[in-house]
N, C-alpha and C positions, 0 to 999 in steps of 0.2 A: 766935488759931488757927482751922483750920478743916478739914473733912474731905474738901471737893470733891463732897459728898452733897446735890444742890441740894432745898431745902425746898419751894419754890414758882416760879413766875414771876409776878414783877411787871409793871404795865405804869406806862409814863413818865408823868407827868401833867403835867410841865413842867419844862425846860431854859432855864434863866436866865442868859448870862452875865453875870458881874461887872464891873465897870468897873477892876481890878487885874489881870485877865486869867484868874481862876477862874470857876466858874458854879456855881450853886444849882440842885441836882437834887431833885425833887417824884417819888416812885414812889410807886404805887398797889399796897397788899400788904393781906394777911389771915393768913395762918398766923405771920408772923415777928414780927407785931404783939404775941404775946399775952404774951411777956414782954420784949420791947423798952424799953430806958428812954434817956433824951437823955443823949446822951454815950457810949452803948455801941456795939459794934460791929457792923457787917452787912456782908457782902462781898455785893456789885453785878456780878455778870461777873466775878468771882474778885478783885475789887479790893477791899480793906478799906475801909471810910467810917465816919466815924460820924456818928450819929443826932443832929440838930441840933434838929429838932422832930419830933413826932408828933402823928397826929391819928387817929381812929376808921376812917379810909380810908386812910391810909399814914404815911408819914415823909419827912424833908427830909436832904439832905446837901450838906456843901459841897464843892467839888474844887476842888482848887489846880492852879496853872498846870502844875507838876510831873505831877502826874494825868492834867490833859487830854492833856499832850504825852507821856505815856508808857504810854497805856491806849488802848482804842477806846470809851471813854467820853464823847469828844469828838465822837464821832457821832450820840451817841444824841439822839432828839427825841420829841416826843408821842407816844404809841402805840406807842413801841419795846419791846419785849418783852427783859425781862433776869432773867438765872438769879439767885435770893437765898438765903441761907446765914445764920444764925445763928453766933456761935463755938461752938467744940466747948467739952461742958461735963466736966469730969474724970471724970464719971460715965457719961459715953456712950459706947457701942461704937464704934469707929474704922473705920466699914465702908470708908471708901475709902482716903485715906491723910494726912499730915498737909500741910496746904495754909496756908502765912502768910498770904495775900491782900495779897501783894508781887507786883506783874504783873513779868516779867523782859523781856518783849518782847510786838509786836503782831506776831501771823503772818497770813496770807492763806489763807483757806479756798478750795482749789483746786477742788475735788467733794465732793460727799453723794449717793452713789450707793447706790439702794435694792437690795436682794439677795435680797428676797424674806422672806414672814414675819414681815413688821416690821423685819428686821435692815437695817442700812447700816454704809456702807464711807466715813468720815471721812477727806479728805487735807487737811493743812496745809502750808504753805511756812513754814520756821523760818527767822529771822537767824542768820546765822553766830556770834555770841557765845555760842547756846543750843546748838550741838549736839555739843559735849563732854560736856553734863549730860543728853544722851537716849541711853537704854539700851533694846536690845529688850526689851520683855516687863516693862519700868520704869515707873514712873508718870508722868503729866504733866498738867497741870489745863489745860484750854481752856474758856475762858468760864466759871472757876468750877469746872467740872464734873470728877471723877476719873475718868482714862482709863486704859486700858494699852496701851502703844504694841506693836502687832502688828506694826510693819514701818519700817525705816527706809530711804529712798532717797535718798543724797545729801542734801539741805535738805529732803525733803519727809518729813512725820510719819503712819503712818496707824494708824488707831483705829478699833476695829468698835464701832458702836453698836446696843446693844440696844434691841427696842421700848419698855420702859420709860424709858430716858431719851431717847428720841426724843421720845416725849409728855409728859414732865416736865419738859423743859426747853424752850429758847429754841431748840434746834439746829431746829425745823421751819420755824422762819422765817428759817435761814440759808440764802445762795445766793451761788456762786462768785463771788469778789471781793470778800466780807466781810473785815472784818478782826475777829481774834479775839483774845481776854487769853491772854497762855501766862506759864504758872510750870511751871519745872522742878522736880522732886522736892529738895526740898531737903537731902536727904541726899548725893544726887547731885554738888550744890552743893560740899558741905562735905568730900566726897573729891577733886572734880577741883582745889579749891583745895590741900589738903593735898600732893597730888601734884605741883603748881605749884611749891609751897614746896620741897620734897623737891628736884627738880631744878633749882632754882634755888640752893639751899645747895651742890648737889654740883656744879654749876658754876664757884660763887665758890671751892670748895675746888680746882679745878682738876684 
């Protein structure tokens, strides 16, 4: 479990495709290494991965074919910047929202517009399955960043980016057309599922 509060941006040192269809990812990092252990979880662009090797300069994680297919990690290459976060501790303050690290879908970054005073407006196109889980003023994780939905316009989500978030994440390197990992608020997903089951039961009873 994560919070969507990015601890640092890492740099991809190597991306090695594997014969079976997966890949091995080497990430340069500093802050998240302080208590990271082999077998420990780490969120990379909001995707929960397992550290399989740790050095003084970074860590390595394996990517399954499913992860490559369902996230934007397949587009990474040496030099790419990624958002990193360690799992939430029971004693930590929950500054963002509950983020599982299970990416729901990949969206398309449509625009990142500067508003002045270091503030930005980010617009992302979302796929149809996510839309029932998106709520005005609700939470969404974009590349692992906990953000608040400021506007919903059809299939487009708009969020506000404050100067700190822009400077401390990989958003400053993003451009229109980029693919971003999306995870809806898990509470919204549970409510939507309960309503779906209720509607199905009512239909079955006639």
